N, C-alpha and C positions, 0 to 999 in steps of 0.2 A: 504494500500500500504506500502511495506517495505521501509526502508531507501535506500536500493540498487536500488529498482525499481524506486523510486522517482527521482533519479539522473541519469536515462537513461542507466543503465547497465543491464536491463532485457533482455539480449541476451542469446542464448543457451549456450554460453561459461560461463555465470555467474554461471552455475550449476557445473562447472568442479571442480575437486579435488583441495583443497587449496594447495598452495605452500608457503614454508617458505621464509621469508626475513631475512637474517642474520643481527642482530643488534649488531654492534661492540661497539657503544657508543651513548649515548644521551647527547646532548650539549645545553646549554642555556647561554644567556648573556643579559645584559642591555646596553643601549647606554653609550659610553665613548668617550673621545677625542682620536682619533687615529693619529692625525697629524694636519698640518695647510695647508691652501690653498695658492695660489700665492700672496694673499693680506695679509697673516699672520693671517687670522682668523681661529679659531679652527674648525676642522672637527669632527663632532660627528657621531657615528655609533654604531649599535648593532651587527656588524659583528664578533666581538671577542666573541667566545663561549668557555665555559669550560665544561668538562665532569661532569655529574650529579652523585653525590654519594648517593642520596636518593634511596630507593627501588621503590617508586611510585611517579608519578606526576599527576597533574590534567591537562587535555587538554580541552580547551574551543574552541569556534568557531574561535578565532583569534590567540591564542598563547598557547604554552606549559607554564606551571607554571614556573616563573622565567625568561621568555624570552620576550624581547620587541624590537621594531624597533625605530630608531631615526626619519626618514623621511617617514611619512605615505603616502606621495603623490606618492611614487614610491616603497615602501617596505611594506610588510605585507598585511593585508586585507584578505577577506574570501578565495580568490583563492590562496593565498600564505601564509597560516597559518603555515605550516611546510615545511622545506627544507631538502631534503634527498640527500646525496652525496655518491657515491660508494667509499669505502676505497681502492678498487683495483687500483684506479687511482693514488694514492699517490706515489707509487714507480716509476711510469713512469714520473710523474712531477719532482721528485727529480733527476732522471737520466738525464732528458732533461735540467734542470735548474741548476744542481749542488747545490741544496739546501736541506733542511731537513724539508719539509712540513709534518706536523703531523695531527692527528685528530683535526677537528675544523678549520683548516686553511681557508677553503672556506666559513666559516660562517654557516656550516650545523648544523641543529638540530639533524638529524639522520645520523650517519656514518654507512653505510650499507655494506653488503657483499652478493654476489650471484646474483645480478641483475645489468645489465648495461643499457645504454640508448637505445641500439638496442633490448632490451628484455622487458623493462618496457613500458607499453602502456598508452596513454592518456585514462583516464576512469577506469584504474585498481582500485579496491577497496581493501584496507588493513584493516584487523581486528587487533587491538592492545588493549589488555585489554577490557574495556567496549566500547572503541571508534571505529568508522569507519572513515577512511580517503580515499580520492580519488586523484589519480594523475591528475593534472590539466594543467601543462605546464612545458617546460624546464626552466632553469634559464638563464636569460640574465644579464651579470655582469655590475656593475657600477664602476666608478673610485675608489670607496672606497676599492675594492679588490686590486687594484694596490697600493693604499696608504698603506694598512695594511701589505702587503707582501713586499713592497719596490721594486716591479717589474713593471715598467711602461709598459713593453711589454706583461704583462700577459693577458690583456683583449683580445688582438688580438689572442694570442695563445689559450686562453680559447674557444673563438668562433670558431676558425678554427679546433680545435681538436674534437669538439663535446662532450667533457667530461664535460658536464654541470650540471649533476644531475637534479633533478626535484622538483617542488613544489607539495604540496598536500593540498587540502581543507579538512575541517572537516565535514563529513556528520552527525556524531553523537558524541558529546562530551562525555568524560568519564574519568575514572581513568586508567592510563596506567602503566604497569610494565617496569621499566627502563631496566631490563635484557631481556625483551621480554617474550613470543614470539610475532612475527608479521607474519601474514599470508595473502597472496593474495587470497581473497575469491571470486573475480569476475574479469573477464578480459575485457578490452576495445577492440576496433577494432584492429584486427591483422595488418591492414595496417598503423595504426597511432601510431607508437612507439614514444617515447620521441625524439629519434634521428631524425626521419622523420619530426616531428613538428619543431625541431630546424633547420634542413636543409631547410625546406620550407621558413623560414625567412631569412636565411643567405647564401643560395646558389641558383644557377639557378635551378628552379624546374618546372616540367611539370604543365601546367595550370590545367589539370584535377586533379592531385594530390593535388594541392593547394586548389581547390574547395572542394575536399573531406574532407580535414583537417578543412577548415573553417566551413563545415557543421556538424562537430562532436559536439554533444550537450554538452559533458563534457569538452570541451576545455575552458580554462580561457578566459573571455571576452577580456582582454587586448591583449592576443596573437592573438585572432581572429581578433581584430581590426587592428593589425599590418599586418596580412596576407591579409586582405581586401585591405589595401593600396598597397601591392605587386600586387594584382590582378588588381588594378587601374593603375599600371605602375611604381610603385616605385622600385628602384633597391634593391638588397639584402642588408640586414643590415650589416654594418661593423663598429666596434667601432673605435673611433678616436685615 
């Protein structure tokens, strides 16, 4: 059984022609102090990323070489090994907020081009160098994004906009070229885009659509658990 078949993407679309993902920048960082909480205690986070200047990196099951997370109870793990964020969103954020967000602002490992949340699908498989990755869930922001940007309102804006980016799990570790290429070599379900999975948790959603997303085998377990709570009657998620 191939790596792709093992992870539930042995659909007819998996044989479709590969499509390129624009790779604008690869970014990594280790935990640093980004501020203090209301009690004056330091806040540590790996959200601050810097572009990589090396030609190649090693990608293992949990991290890109040189990248780490501070709080492993909510960040990182096999379903959130790599975070991709469309660079196309940055001009719109800057226009809306009057700021100068640049590459890495959202803590992304991969600053991409050519794919947005309504195009990328849960279960899409990316080939990058020797490695295979799979889109697993949208990003749900934590308070550290507001801390590092100095915008307390950003969490609600982020959720309401749907400009979330997405996490990828590593199906096959390998050595990856920082300049790319990255190709989408298998597609997930057409009905379950990253945006659809995000809205299923954060907006009123038809029960049938919720059940279909919960049943998607390539969806991250944590996102599935949250959607099952929605099916049990919990209201849509809204950041504080």
